[in-house]
C-alpha positions as CSV (number, residue, x, y, z in Angstrom):
1,M,67.6,303.3,79.5
2,A,71.3,302.9,79.0
3,G,73.6,303.1,82.0
4,E,76.2,305.9,82.5
5,T,79.3,305.9,80.3
6,V,82.3,304.4,82.2
7,S,85.9,303.6,81.4
8,R,87.8,300.6,82.7
9,T,91.5,299.8,82.2
10,V,92.8,296.2,81.9
11,L,96.5,296.0,82.9
12,L,98.7,293.5,81.1
13,E,102.2,292.2,82.0
14,S,103.6,291.2,78.7
15,S,103.2,291.3,74.9
16,D,102.3,287.6,75.1
17,E,99.3,288.4,77.2
18,S,98.2,291.0,74.8
19,L,98.5,288.6,71.8
20,Q,96.3,286.0,73.5
21,L,93.7,288.5,74.7
22,F,93.6,290.7,71.5
23,G,94.3,287.9,68.9
24,K,96.5,288.2,65.9
25,H,96.2,291.6,64.2
26,D,93.8,292.5,67.1
27,R,91.2,290.1,65.6
28,H,89.4,289.8,68.9
29,F,88.6,293.5,69.0
30,T,86.2,293.1,66.0
31,L,84.5,290.2,67.8
32,I,84.0,292.3,70.9
33,E,82.7,295.4,69.1
34,D,80.3,293.3,67.0
35,N,78.8,291.9,70.3
36,F,79.1,294.8,72.7
37,N,78.4,298.6,72.5
38,V,81.9,299.6,73.6
39,H,85.0,301.3,72.3
40,L,88.4,299.6,72.8
41,L,91.6,301.7,73.2
42,P,94.9,299.6,73.3
43,R,97.8,301.6,74.7
44,G,100.9,299.5,75.1
45,L,100.2,297.1,77.9
46,E,96.9,298.7,78.7
47,L,93.5,298.2,77.3
48,I,90.9,300.8,78.0
49,I,87.2,299.8,77.6
50,E,84.7,302.7,77.2
51,G,80.9,302.5,77.0
52,P,77.7,302.0,79.0
53,S,78.4,300.4,82.4
54,E,76.2,297.4,81.7
55,E,78.4,296.6,78.6
56,V,81.8,297.5,80.1
57,E,81.6,295.8,83.4
58,P,80.9,292.2,82.1
59,L,83.8,292.6,79.6
60,Y,86.1,293.9,82.3
61,R,85.3,290.9,84.5
62,M,85.8,288.6,81.5
63,F,89.3,290.0,80.8
64,Q,90.2,289.6,84.5
65,E,89.2,285.9,84.4
66,L,91.1,285.3,81.2
67,L,94.2,286.9,82.5
68,R,94.0,284.9,85.7
69,S,93.9,281.7,83.6
70,I,96.8,282.8,81.3
71,R,99.0,283.7,84.3
72,R,98.4,280.2,85.6
73,G,100.0,278.8,82.4
74,H,97.0,278.2,80.3
75,Y,97.3,279.2,76.6
76,L,94.2,281.0,75.4
77,G,93.3,280.2,71.8
78,S,90.9,282.1,69.6
79,R,88.2,279.4,69.9
80,E,88.3,279.7,73.7
81,F,88.2,283.5,73.5
82,E,85.1,283.3,71.3
83,Y,83.5,280.9,73.8
84,A,84.3,283.2,76.7
85,L,82.8,286.1,74.8
86,K,79.7,284.1,74.2
87,L,79.3,283.3,77.9
88,T,79.8,286.9,78.8
89,R,77.2,288.0,76.2
90,E,74.8,285.6,77.9
91,G,75.5,287.0,81.3
92,K,77.5,283.9,82.5
93,T,80.8,285.6,83.3
94,R,81.0,283.7,86.6
95,A,81.1,280.4,84.7
96,L,84.5,281.4,83.3
97,R,86.3,280.9,86.5
98,E,84.6,277.5,87.0
99,L,85.6,276.5,83.5
100,F,89.2,277.7,83.3
101,S,90.1,276.7,86.9
102,D,89.4,273.0,86.2
103,L,92.9,271.7,85.4
104,L,92.8,268.0,84.7
105,L,96.3,267.1,83.4
106,V,99.5,268.6,82.2
107,T,101.1,266.8,79.2
108,P,104.9,266.0,79.0
109,R,105.2,269.1,76.7
110,G,103.5,271.3,79.3
111,K,100.1,271.6,77.6
112,Q,97.3,272.0,80.2
113,I,94.3,269.8,79.7
114,R,91.1,271.4,80.9
115,P,87.5,271.7,79.7
116,K,87.0,274.4,77.0
117,T,83.2,274.5,77.1
118,M,80.5,274.1,79.7
119,G,79.4,270.9,78.0
120,Q,82.9,269.5,78.4
121,K,82.9,270.6,82.0
122,R,79.7,268.6,82.6
123,Y,81.3,265.6,80.9
124,L,84.3,265.7,83.2
125,E,82.1,266.1,86.3
126,A,80.1,263.0,85.1
127,M,83.3,261.0,84.8
128,R,84.4,262.1,88.3
129,H,81.2,261.0,90.0
130,Q,79.7,258.1,88.0
131,D,81.0,254.6,87.3
132,I,79.6,254.5,83.8
133,V,79.3,257.4,81.4
134,L,77.8,257.4,77.9
135,C,78.9,260.5,76.0
136,I,77.2,261.2,72.7
137,G,78.2,264.1,70.5
138,P,79.6,265.2,67.1
139,A,83.2,265.1,65.9
140,G,85.6,267.6,67.5
141,T,83.9,267.9,70.9
142,G,86.8,266.2,72.8
143,K,84.8,263.1,73.8
144,T,87.6,260.5,73.4
145,Y,90.5,262.9,74.3
146,L,88.9,263.9,77.6
147,A,88.1,260.3,78.5
148,L,91.8,259.4,77.8
149,A,93.0,262.3,80.0
150,M,90.7,261.3,82.8
151,A,91.9,257.7,82.5
152,I,95.5,258.8,82.7
153,D,94.8,261.0,85.7
154,A,93.1,258.1,87.5
155,L,96.1,255.9,86.7
156,K,98.6,258.4,88.0
157,K,96.5,258.8,91.2
158,K,96.5,255.0,91.6
159,Q,92.7,255.0,91.4
160,V,93.0,252.2,88.8
161,Q,95.8,249.8,87.9
162,R,95.3,249.8,84.1
163,I,93.6,251.5,81.2
164,I,91.8,249.4,78.6
165,L,90.7,251.0,75.3
166,A,88.4,249.3,72.8
167,R,87.0,250.2,69.4
168,P,84.6,248.3,67.1
169,A,86.6,247.2,64.0
170,V,83.5,247.7,61.8
171,E,85.4,248.0,58.5
172,A,86.8,244.5,59.0
173,G,83.5,243.1,60.3
174,E,85.3,242.2,63.6
175,H,86.9,239.4,61.6
176,L,90.6,240.4,61.4
177,G,92.2,237.1,60.5
178,F,92.4,237.7,56.8
179,L,94.6,240.8,57.3
180,P,98.4,240.4,57.0
181,G,100.7,240.6,60.0
182,D,100.4,239.7,63.6
183,F,97.6,240.6,65.9
184,Q,98.8,244.2,66.5
185,D,99.4,244.8,62.8
186,K,95.8,243.8,62.1
187,V,94.2,246.1,64.7
188,D,96.5,249.2,64.6
189,P,94.8,250.9,61.7
190,Y,91.5,250.9,63.6
191,L,93.1,252.2,66.8
192,R,95.3,254.9,65.4
193,P,93.2,257.8,66.6
194,V,93.4,256.5,70.1
195,Y,97.2,256.1,69.9
196,D,97.5,259.7,68.7
197,G,95.7,261.0,71.9
198,L,97.9,258.8,74.1
199,Y,101.1,259.9,72.4
200,E,100.2,263.5,73.2
201,L,99.0,262.9,76.8
202,L,101.7,260.5,77.9
203,G,104.6,260.9,75.4
204,V,105.6,258.1,73.1
205,E,108.2,256.6,75.4
206,L,105.9,256.3,78.5
207,F,103.0,255.0,76.4
208,Q,105.2,252.2,75.0
209,K,106.4,251.4,78.5
210,Y,102.9,251.2,79.8
211,R,101.8,249.1,76.9
212,E,104.7,246.6,77.2
213,R,103.8,246.1,80.9
214,G,100.1,245.6,80.1
215,I,99.2,248.8,82.1
216,I,97.6,250.1,78.9
217,E,95.8,247.7,76.6
218,V,94.3,248.7,73.2
219,A,92.2,246.2,71.4
220,P,89.1,245.7,69.2
221,L,85.8,245.4,71.0
222,A,85.4,241.8,70.0
223,Y,88.3,240.8,72.3
224,M,86.5,242.1,75.4
225,R,84.1,239.1,75.4
226,G,84.4,236.7,78.3
227,R,86.5,239.0,80.5
228,T,85.9,240.7,83.9
229,L,87.8,244.0,84.2
230,D,88.7,244.9,87.7
231,D,90.6,248.0,88.9
232,S,90.5,249.4,85.3
233,F,89.5,252.5,83.4
234,V,87.8,251.1,80.4
235,I,87.0,253.3,77.3
236,L,84.9,252.2,74.3
237,D,85.5,254.7,71.5
238,E,83.3,255.0,68.4
239,G,80.5,253.3,70.4
240,Q,77.9,254.1,67.8
241,N,79.4,251.3,65.7
242,A,78.8,248.7,68.5
243,T,75.7,246.6,68.0
244,S,73.2,246.2,70.8
245,E,74.7,242.9,71.8
246,Q,78.2,244.2,71.8
247,M,77.2,247.2,74.0
248,K,75.6,244.9,76.5
249,M,78.7,242.7,76.4
250,F,81.0,245.6,76.9
251,L,79.1,247.3,79.8
252,T,78.8,244.0,81.7
253,R,82.6,243.4,81.7
254,L,82.9,246.0,84.5
255,G,84.5,244.6,87.6
256,F,85.2,245.9,91.1
257,G,87.1,249.2,91.3
258,S,86.5,250.0,87.6
259,Q,85.0,252.7,85.5
260,A,83.7,252.7,82.0
261,V,83.2,255.5,79.4
262,V,81.5,255.0,76.1
263,T,81.9,257.7,73.4
264,G,80.4,258.1,70.0
265,D,78.5,260.1,67.4
266,I,75.2,258.6,66.6
267,T,75.0,260.6,63.3
268,Q,78.0,258.6,61.9
269,I,76.9,255.0,62.3
270,D,78.7,252.6,60.0
271,L,76.7,249.4,60.9
272,P,74.5,247.7,58.3
273,R,71.1,249.3,58.1
274,E,69.4,246.3,59.7
275,R,71.6,246.5,62.8
276,E,70.7,249.1,65.5
277,S,73.5,251.0,67.1
278,G,74.1,250.0,70.7
279,L,74.9,253.5,71.6
280,A,71.8,254.9,70.1
281,E,69.7,252.3,71.9
282,A,71.5,252.5,75.3
283,P,69.9,255.8,76.6
284,R,66.4,254.2,76.2
285,I,67.4,251.2,78.2
286,L,69.8,252.7,80.8
287,G,68.6,256.3,81.2
288,Q,67.1,255.6,84.6
289,V,69.7,253.3,86.0
290,E,71.5,254.9,89.0
291,G,75.2,255.2,88.6
292,I,75.1,255.7,84.8
293,A,75.4,259.2,83.4
294,L,74.3,260.3,79.9
295,V,76.1,263.3,78.5
296,Y,75.2,265.0,75.3
297,L,77.6,267.4,73.6
298,T,76.6,269.5,70.6
299,E,78.2,271.7,67.9
300,K,78.6,274.4,70.6
301,D,81.2,272.1,72.3
302,V,83.3,271.7,69.1
303,V,86.9,272.7,69.8
304,R,88.4,272.1,66.4
305,H,88.6,274.6,63.5
306,P,85.6,277.0,63.7
307,L,84.4,275.7,60.3
308,V,83.7,272.3,61.9
309,Q,80.9,273.8,63.9
310,N,79.4,275.3,60.8
311,I,79.7,272.0,58.9
312,I,77.9,270.1,61.7
313,K,75.1,272.7,61.6
314,A,74.8,272.5,57.8
315,Y,74.5,268.7,57.9
316,E,71.9,268.8,60.7
317,I,69.8,271.2,58.6
318,Y,70.2,269.1,55.5
319,E,69.3,265.9,57.3
320,S,66.3,267.6,58.9
321,N,65.0,268.9,55.6
322,K,65.6,265.6,53.9
323,G,63.4,263.9,56.5
324,N,60.6,266.4,55.9
325,D,60.7,265.7,52.2
326,L,59.9,262.1,52.6
């Protein structure tokens, strides 16, 4: 039996707040009315929500949490609004405060870096509490970006003295000598995605300063061999393209006062068919080792264009059906 009909009024302070909450051309209203049995009445800087109490009250609490986040300087995008609506529909409104209150970093341009999904929240918590974290998930889930942000936060808090970033140069077979230019010219094409994240999080000038002083080092995975990395935040990006031997080599570089994060998507392995991915193998070997966290992100944690989530789902269905046809 439906509850009594009630009316709740959400009070806004500016047109900017209404734009973030309502979406362009009030797009968010359609999403709400598709998921909840309510009627929405916008009146200037007020939003009246009418309907059964069990539908209205969760929405009202959701709007209050979103407004609290916006008023703390967080810009609410449509993807985040959709995720907040999903949590509310699942009866998880309380999780919104936990999610949106977790401010990790503010970029030089004022962008607030925080988890946008509960999967990302678990990922950050794992990095905060474990010395080694293996994060496996599809493209667009923020695996590398959040690891970079965590590394920069640790550096600013003087928890580490340097950041070391590595990537397998699979396309060059880890043999870069035949490429033109000096060492940096040879490896830059393979490390460009990492640079892009660092430029945004630090700014180009500070990144160049840190790099010149050796505070930030970016190199192919092969150049990690034989080193012991103390007081460092070490990130291996595209870990699915590391062989089993390379993964073992990388993880055993960890020295005192250091932390390591390995990220990758085991559905996009570029290794030869006869070579097993070190990241795909690692959970079987290290799953029970204390101090190592395994974090799995899914298409639900994708924070890129909404179509990316649908693309990932479509490929998963295709690969599953292809396996059944064999």
